[in-house]
C-alpha positions in Angstrom: -112.0 -60.6 21.1 -111.1 -60.6 25.0 -107.7 -61.5 26.1 -107.2 -62.9 29.3 -104.2 -61.1 30.9 -102.3 -61.6 34.3 -102.2 -58.4 36.3 -98.8 -57.7 35.6 -99.7 -57.9 31.7 -102.8 -55.7 32.2 -100.6 -52.9 33.9 -98.0 -53.3 31.2 -100.8 -52.6 28.8 -102.3 -49.7 30.8 -98.5 -48.0 31.0 -98.4 -48.4 27.3 -101.7 -46.7 26.7 -100.8 -43.9 29.1 -97.2 -43.4 27.6 -98.9 -43.3 23.8 -102.1 -41.3 24.4 -103.3 -38.4 26.4 -105.9 -40.2 28.3 -108.2 -37.8 30.3 -110.5 -40.3 31.8 -110.8 -43.9 33.1 -113.9 -44.3 30.6 -111.5 -43.2 28.0 -108.6 -45.4 29.1 -111.1 -48.5 29.6 -112.2 -47.9 25.8 -108.6 -48.0 24.7 -108.1 -51.2 26.8 -111.3 -52.8 25.2 -110.1 -51.7 21.6 -106.8 -54.0 22.5 -108.9 -56.8 23.8 -108.7 -56.2 27.4 -112.1 -55.9 29.3 -111.9 -54.5 33.2 -114.5 -53.2 35.4 -114.0 -49.6 36.7 -113.2 -50.8 40.0 -110.3 -52.8 38.9 -109.0 -50.1 36.5 -109.1 -47.8 39.3 -107.5 -49.8 41.7 -104.7 -50.4 38.9 -104.2 -46.9 38.3 -103.7 -46.4 42.1 -101.2 -49.3 42.3 -99.1 -47.8 39.3 -99.3 -44.6 41.0 -101.1 -42.7 38.0 -101.6 -39.1 38.6 -103.7 -36.6 36.7 -101.6 -33.6 35.8 -102.4 -30.5 33.5 -101.3 -30.6 30.2 -100.2 -27.8 27.8 -104.0 -27.3 26.5 -105.1 -26.9 30.3 -106.8 -30.5 30.2 -105.8 -33.2 32.8 -104.5 -36.2 31.7 -103.0 -39.3 33.4 -99.2 -39.6 33.8 -97.1 -42.3 35.6 -94.3 -41.7 38.0 -90.8 -42.5 36.3 -88.5 -44.7 38.1 -86.3 -43.9 41.3 -89.1 -43.9 43.6 -89.9 -40.0 43.1 -93.6 -39.5 42.3 -93.4 -36.2 40.8 -90.6 -35.2 38.7 -90.2 -37.7 35.9 -92.8 -39.5 34.0 -93.3 -42.5 31.8 -95.5 -40.5 29.6 -92.9 -38.0 28.7 -93.3 -34.8 30.7 -96.1 -33.2 32.3 -96.7 -31.5 28.9 -97.9 -34.9 27.9 -95.3 -35.3 25.2 -94.1 -38.6 24.3 -91.1 -40.4 25.6 -88.4 -41.0 22.9 -89.1 -44.5 21.8 -85.4 -45.4 21.6 -84.8 -44.3 25.3 -88.2 -46.0 26.1 -87.0 -49.4 24.5 -83.5 -49.1 26.7 -85.5 -48.2 29.8 -88.0 -51.3 29.4 -85.4 -53.6 28.0 -83.2 -53.0 31.0 -86.2 -53.8 33.1 -87.8 -56.8 31.4 -85.1 -58.3 29.2 -84.0 -61.6 30.5 -82.1 -63.2 27.7 -81.9 -63.4 24.1 -81.2 -66.1 21.5 -80.7 -66.2 17.8 -80.9 -68.5 14.8 -80.7 -67.3 11.4 -83.2 -64.4 11.1 -84.9 -65.1 14.5 -84.7 -63.8 18.0 -86.2 -65.2 21.1 -86.3 -62.7 24.0 -87.4 -64.0 27.4 -89.1 -61.6 30.0 -90.8 -62.2 33.2 -94.3 -63.8 33.2 -96.7 -61.3 31.8 -94.3 -58.9 30.5 -93.5 -60.0 26.9 -96.3 -57.7 25.3 -95.1 -54.8 26.8 -91.7 -55.4 25.7 -92.6 -56.2 22.3 -94.7 -53.1 22.0 -91.6 -51.0 23.0 -89.6 -53.0 20.4 -92.2 -52.4 17.8 -92.6 -48.5 18.7 -88.9 -48.0 18.4 -89.1 -48.6 14.6 -85.8 -50.3 14.1 -85.3 -50.9 10.4 -83.9 -54.1 11.0 -86.9 -55.8 12.6 -89.5 -57.1 10.4 -91.9 -57.4 13.4 -92.6 -59.1 16.6 -94.9 -61.7 18.2 -95.4 -61.8 21.8 -96.6 -64.6 24.7 -96.8 -64.6 28.1 -92.9 -64.7 28.6 -91.4 -64.8 25.0 -91.3 -62.9 22.2 -90.2 -63.7 18.6 -88.3 -61.0 17.0 -87.9 -61.5 13.1 -84.9 -59.8 11.5 -85.4 -58.4 8.1 -81.9 -59.4 7.3 -81.9 -63.5 6.5 -78.8 -63.8 8.7 -79.3 -61.1 11.4 -80.5 -62.7 14.0 -77.4 -62.8 16.1 -76.8 -59.2 15.5 -80.1 -58.3 16.5 -80.0 -60.2 19.6 -76.8 -58.5 20.7 -78.1 -54.9 19.9 -81.2 -55.7 21.9 -79.0 -57.3 24.7 -76.6 -54.3 24.5 -79.7 -52.1 25.7 -78.8 -53.7 29.0 -76.1 -55.4 31.1 -76.6 -58.9 29.7 -75.0 -60.8 27.2 -76.1 -62.9 24.2 -77.0 -66.6 25.2 -75.2 -69.4 23.1 
């Protein structure tokens, strides 16, 4: 199944894949995108990588892999893929960074939490929540700008929303 995505959502998917995998080539990245339901042309993928500032760096094993520059405008020192060796970023640190960038609001009811993001960013934040592996979270469902987070605790929504918002400077709605 092919999922139509906004450019922002496609970029988020590319960032997520480059963060979790040692991607050596554009065809390899295109295959990973296709496996997640995103079909792109080589020209679009090349343009996306350029817009994201992706660089090919040599990993410890000598292979060249794609890496993305970190925040702060520097194109070399920090990479979203972890470091130049290709080791993955800590999932909790990644969730904190992504939540700070993308989490707009959170509201809770019983064991449910609704998170709001900018358009096209929900799947990216939901993926970071899923990969953080919090025991208190049963799972997530993401749309375009909304994420449903389900708490394992039948009354744990409020505490979970607060914990997610504590990753940012925002406060619980309601």
